[in-house]
N, C-alpha and C positions, 0 to 999 in steps of 0.2 A: 742416335742412329748407329754410332760405333758399337754400342752395347748390343743392339739388336743383331748386327752383323756377326759379332763374336759369339753370341748365343746360338744363332743359326748355324754357324760354322762348326761349333762344338757338337751340336745335335747331329749334324750330317756325319761328322767324323766318328761319333759313337755308334751311329746306326750302321755305317759302313764296316766298322770293325766287328760288330756283332754279327752282321750278315756273313762276313768273310769267315769268321771262325765257326759259325753254325753250319756252313756248307762244306767244310773240309771232311773228307772221309775218315781221317785219323782222329777226329774229335771223339773222346770217350762219351758214353751215354750220360755219365754223371761227371760234371765238371768239379774239380777240386779247387778250393780257393788258393790263390797264390799270394803269399806274403813276402814282400821285399823289405829287407832290413838294411838300412844304410847307417850303420853305426849306432851309438847310443848304448843304453843299459838294458839288459834283458828284463822283460816284464813278468817273467815266470813266477817270481815271488808273490805277485798279486793273484795268481791263479791257483796257488797251492791249496787253498781251502775250498775250491769249487767242486771237488770230487769228479773230475772229468776223466773219462775213459780209463786211465791207468792210475793205480795207487789210490783207490777209494779211501777217503779219510772220513772219519765220523766227526760230525759237528754237534756240539751240545745244543739241545733245544732251548728256545727262548723261555724265560720264566712265564708262568701263567699270571697275567696281570688283569684278568677280567674282574670287573666289579661284581658285587653280590647281586645287584639288580641293574638293568639297563638304565642309564642316566644318573645313577647314584655316585656321588663323589665320596671317596673314602678318606680324604685327608683333612678332616675337620679337627680343630677349628681353623678357619682361614682368617688370618689377621693382616692388618695393613697399618702403615703409619698415617693414613688418611683418617680424618675424623668428621663427624657430622657438623655442618656449619654452612654459612652463607658463601656463595660463590659469585664473584663479580662477572657479569656477562661481558664478553669481548669477542672480537673477530679473530679468526684463525685461518691459516692457510695450510690445510692438510689434504692436498690433492691425492695423496696415497691412501687415505682412509677409505676402505672398500665400502663400509656401511657405517651409519651412526652407531655410537657406543654410549651407553650410560653406566655410571657407577653409583651403586647404592650400598648400604649396609643393613644390618639387622637392628634397626632402631625405629622409634616413632616417626621421626622426621622423614626417613627414607620410605617407610611404609605409606605415609600420607602422600608423599610426592609421587610414588609409584601408582597409587590408587587414582590420584587426580590426573595423571598423564598417561595412563596405560593405553588409551585409545590412540593418542598422538604417537606414542612410541611404536605402536603396532603399525600405523600408517607409514612410519619412517622405516620400518623393518629394522629397528634398532636392537642391538645385542646388549644384554645386561650383564655387567660384571658386578658380582656381589663381593665386595672387597673386605668386609668384616662380617663373619657369620660363625657362630660358635658350634652349631651341630647340624646334622642332616635334617632334623625335625624343624629347626629354625629356617633352614633353606626351603623346605617344603611349605612352610607357612608363608614365606614371601612369594613362592610360586603360585599359591592359591589366590593371592591378590591380583596377579596378572597372568592367568593361565595360558594366554595366547602369545606370551613373550618368552624368548629364550633367555634364561638366567643361568650364568655360570659362576660358581664360587672360585674366584681367582683374585689373588692380591694384585691391586692395580698400581703399586708403587712406581714401577718403571714408567708406565704411561703417564701417570700424574706428574712425576718429576719432569718428564720430557715436555709436557705442555704447561707446566707451572701451576698445577692445581694442588691444594692442600686439604680441601674439604669435599664432601659429597652430601647429598645427591647432586649429580651433574650430568648434563647431556653434551656430548662432543660430536660435532658434525664436521664435514669438510671445511666449513666456513665459519663456525662459531663454537664458543663454549658458553653454556647458559644453564641456569638453574630453573 
């Protein structure tokens, strides 16, 4: 109740002030912002490169980092410390995981696993991390196995270390790790 009263009082005060200043004859047509500084250090150094009103400064353009074709990853080979192998299923508490993630590589075990589970992975809207892939052609080959899934060539070492996984293929959800 106290909060409601304070909120109502602040709204009335803000409205009264706005009405009072809007009706005064000496109010200019265009109101300029008023900045009150009560000590501290000037922030001017943060604005130097913005090229505002005075002292236009030239800023170097960002380098062109576009890839040759949309969706093409240019940093092959992608390598990881993870290896193909068996993964022990277990429970996991990863409430911050936005969507399920699976990790695979460019090998027979991963290709077979991806082929067998592609429909389930699609239903889960799982994101695929290809953690070991030598070339763009190898990446394209994996994508043909599961064309409806998003596969990204990314080393998964940090994620694997965080959840205690040393092998792939593996599916990671909010509640479990499984192969």
